[in-house]
C-alpha positions as CSV (number, residue, x, y, z in Angstrom):
1,X,169.5,66.2,6.3
2,X,165.5,66.0,5.6
3,X,166.3,62.5,7.3
4,X,167.7,64.6,10.2
5,X,165.4,67.3,10.7
6,X,162.4,64.8,11.2
7,X,163.8,63.8,14.7
8,X,162.5,66.8,15.6
9,X,158.8,69.0,15.7
10,X,158.5,72.3,16.4
11,X,155.0,74.0,17.3
12,X,153.9,77.1,18.9
13,X,152.9,77.0,22.6
14,X,151.3,79.8,24.5
15,X,154.6,80.9,26.1
16,X,157.0,80.3,22.8
17,X,158.1,77.6,20.8
18,X,157.6,73.7,21.5
19,X,160.3,71.2,20.2
20,X,159.2,67.2,20.4
21,X,161.7,64.6,19.5
22,X,161.8,61.1,17.8
23,X,163.4,58.4,19.5
24,X,166.8,59.0,18.5
25,X,170.2,59.1,20.2
26,X,170.3,62.4,22.1
27,X,173.4,63.8,19.5
28,X,171.1,63.0,16.3
29,X,168.5,64.5,18.9
30,X,170.7,67.7,18.9
31,X,171.5,68.4,15.2
32,X,168.0,67.6,14.0
33,X,167.0,70.8,16.3
34,X,169.9,72.7,15.6
35,X,169.7,72.2,11.5
36,X,166.1,73.6,11.9
37,X,167.1,76.6,13.5
38,X,170.4,77.4,11.2
39,X,168.0,76.5,8.3
40,X,165.6,79.4,9.0
41,X,167.9,82.1,11.7
42,X,165.5,85.0,11.7
43,X,162.5,83.1,12.4
44,X,164.0,81.7,15.0
45,X,166.2,85.1,16.2
46,X,165.0,85.4,20.2
47,X,162.5,82.5,20.4
48,X,162.1,81.0,24.1
49,X,161.8,77.0,23.3
50,X,160.7,74.5,25.3
51,X,161.9,70.6,24.6
52,X,160.0,67.3,25.3
53,X,162.8,65.0,25.4
54,X,160.1,61.8,25.9
55,X,162.3,59.0,28.1
56,X,166.4,61.0,27.6
57,X,168.0,60.6,30.3
58,X,170.5,63.6,30.2
59,X,172.9,64.7,32.7
60,X,174.0,68.3,33.4
61,X,176.7,68.7,30.7
62,X,174.2,67.6,28.2
63,X,171.5,70.3,28.2
64,X,174.3,73.0,29.2
65,X,176.2,72.1,25.9
66,X,172.9,72.0,23.9
67,X,171.6,75.0,25.8
68,X,175.1,77.3,24.9
69,X,174.5,76.2,21.5
70,X,170.9,77.5,21.2
71,X,172.2,80.9,22.9
72,X,174.9,81.4,20.2
73,X,171.9,81.4,17.6
74,X,170.2,83.7,20.5
75,X,167.6,81.2,21.5
76,X,166.8,80.5,25.0
77,X,166.0,77.1,26.4
78,X,163.4,77.8,29.2
79,X,161.8,74.1,30.1
80,X,162.8,70.4,29.3
81,X,159.6,67.9,30.0
82,X,161.0,64.5,29.9
83,X,159.7,61.0,31.6
84,X,162.8,60.5,32.8
85,X,163.7,61.5,37.0
86,X,167.2,62.0,36.2
87,X,166.1,64.2,33.3
88,X,163.9,66.1,35.9
89,X,166.5,66.6,38.4
90,X,168.7,67.9,35.9
91,X,166.7,70.7,33.8
92,X,165.7,72.3,37.9
93,X,170.0,71.8,38.9
94,X,170.0,74.3,36.1
95,X,166.5,76.7,36.7
96,X,165.0,75.2,33.7
97,X,161.0,74.6,33.6
98,X,159.7,71.3,33.8
99,X,156.0,71.9,33.2
100,X,154.4,73.7,30.6
101,X,151.1,74.6,30.2
102,X,149.0,73.0,27.4
103,X,145.8,74.7,26.3
104,X,142.5,72.4,27.4
105,X,140.5,71.6,24.3
106,X,137.9,73.8,26.4
107,X,140.2,76.6,25.9
108,X,140.9,76.7,22.6
109,X,136.8,77.2,22.0
110,X,136.3,81.1,21.3
111,X,134.4,82.9,19.2
112,X,134.7,82.8,15.3
113,X,136.4,86.4,15.3
114,X,139.0,85.6,18.1
115,X,141.9,83.0,18.1
116,X,144.0,82.2,20.5
117,X,147.9,83.1,20.5
118,X,148.6,79.7,21.7
119,X,147.2,77.8,18.4
120,X,149.9,78.0,15.7
121,X,150.6,75.0,12.9
122,X,153.8,75.0,11.8
123,X,154.7,73.3,8.1
124,X,158.0,73.1,7.6
125,X,157.7,72.6,3.8
126,X,156.8,74.2,0.6
127,X,153.0,73.2,0.3
128,X,153.0,72.1,-3.6
129,X,149.8,72.0,-5.8
130,X,146.9,70.5,-4.9
131,X,147.7,70.8,-1.5
132,X,145.1,72.2,1.1
133,X,145.6,73.3,4.6
134,X,142.6,74.5,7.0
135,X,143.5,75.4,10.2
136,X,141.3,76.4,13.5
137,X,144.4,78.9,14.3
138,X,147.4,81.0,13.3
139,X,149.5,79.1,10.1
140,X,153.4,79.7,9.7
141,X,154.7,78.3,6.5
142,X,158.9,77.8,6.3
143,X,158.7,77.2,2.3
144,X,156.9,78.6,-0.3
145,X,153.1,78.6,-1.1
146,X,153.0,77.4,-5.2
147,X,150.7,78.5,-7.3
148,X,147.6,75.4,-7.1
149,X,148.0,75.2,-2.8
150,X,145.1,77.2,-0.7
151,X,145.8,77.9,2.7
152,X,142.8,78.4,5.0
153,X,143.1,79.7,8.0
154,X,141.4,81.5,11.6
155,X,144.3,83.5,12.7
156,X,146.8,84.7,11.2
157,X,149.1,83.6,8.2
158,X,153.1,84.0,8.0
159,X,154.9,83.0,4.9
160,X,158.6,82.6,5.2
161,X,158.6,82.6,1.2
162,X,157.1,83.0,-2.2
163,X,153.5,83.2,-2.9
164,X,151.4,81.6,-5.8
165,X,148.6,80.7,-4.4
166,X,145.5,81.7,-2.4
167,X,145.5,82.4,1.5
168,X,142.5,83.3,3.4
169,X,143.0,84.6,6.9
170,X,140.5,85.3,9.5
171,X,138.7,82.7,8.0
172,X,135.8,83.2,10.2
173,X,135.5,86.8,10.2
174,X,138.0,88.2,12.2
175,X,139.1,91.3,10.1
176,X,142.3,92.5,12.2
177,X,143.6,89.3,10.3
178,X,147.0,89.6,8.7
179,X,148.9,87.7,5.6
180,X,153.2,88.3,5.8
181,X,155.0,86.8,3.4
182,X,158.6,87.5,1.9
183,X,157.4,87.5,-2.0
184,X,153.1,88.4,-1.5
185,X,152.2,87.2,-5.8
186,X,149.0,85.7,-4.8
187,X,146.7,84.1,-7.4
188,X,144.4,85.3,-5.0
189,X,144.1,87.1,-0.8
190,X,141.4,87.3,1.4
191,X,140.7,88.2,4.7
192,X,137.8,87.7,6.2
193,X,134.9,88.6,3.5
194,X,138.1,91.2,1.9
195,X,139.0,89.5,-1.2
196,X,142.0,90.8,-3.7
197,X,142.8,90.5,-6.9
198,X,145.1,88.8,-8.6
199,X,148.6,89.6,-7.8
200,X,151.4,89.6,-10.9
201,X,154.6,88.3,-10.0
202,X,156.9,90.6,-8.7
203,X,160.3,91.4,-11.0
204,X,162.1,92.9,-7.4
205,X,160.4,91.5,-4.9
206,X,160.1,92.3,-1.0
207,X,158.7,91.3,1.4
208,X,155.4,92.3,2.1
209,X,151.9,92.2,4.9
210,X,148.5,92.4,3.8
211,X,145.9,93.6,5.8
212,X,142.1,94.8,6.0
213,X,142.8,99.5,6.6
214,X,141.1,102.0,7.8
215,X,138.8,102.3,4.8
216,X,137.8,98.1,5.2
217,X,139.4,97.3,1.9
218,X,142.3,94.7,1.4
219,X,146.4,96.4,0.7
220,X,149.6,95.0,1.3
221,X,152.9,97.5,2.6
222,X,155.8,96.4,3.1
223,X,157.1,93.8,5.8
224,X,159.9,95.1,8.0
225,X,161.3,91.7,8.8
226,X,164.5,92.9,10.6
C-alpha cells in the first residue's frame, strides 16, 4: 500500500488541496489517490481537490470515472492541470478549471504574526523520535508524533493521531495559533511564548484543541471533529 500511495503527493493550496502525481499508469495514479482518501476519510470529507497530472493524456471517461469515485467519498474535483492539450480540452468539456493560483514567493512573506492561509505542509506518516519539522506556515500530520519528535510551525498544527512529542505553534509570535490532536499527551506544547506543563498520557483520550485563552494562558479543551 505504501508503494501505491507514494505515486501521489497532496498539499494545501489557496483553493483547497492539490494532488500531484508521479509518472505512472492512470489507473495506478487513481488507486493511489483513492487509497490516501480512504485511509483518512474524515480528513478529506468535503475537500475541494485539484490535480496536476503532468503529461498524462486523459479522455472524458477517465475523468468522469474518477470524478464519480471522488464524489462517492464527498471529495469535489474542481481543477485538472496538465501538459497535454487533450487533457486540457477534456477538463474544459467537463467544466473543470485548467489553471490554479499558486502563491508567488513574495506573497509568502508576511509579518511575523501572520501566516498565509494557503501555506501548509502535509506529512503523511508518523514522526518518530529524533525527527524535527520546522515550517513557515501550518502543519498537518496524518499520523502520530512520537516522544522525541518535534514540530515547530509559524501557524497551526493539526495531528490526526497521538502526540507524545513537542509541538510549538505560532512560533514567531502568533498567539491566535492552535494545536489539535486526537490524543494530546505531549511532552510539551507551546503557542507563541506560552508553554504548557508536561501532559500525561490519558487512559481514555479524546480529541483536544490547545489555544491561548482570554486570560493569556495556554489551555486545552475538547476538539469537536465531526
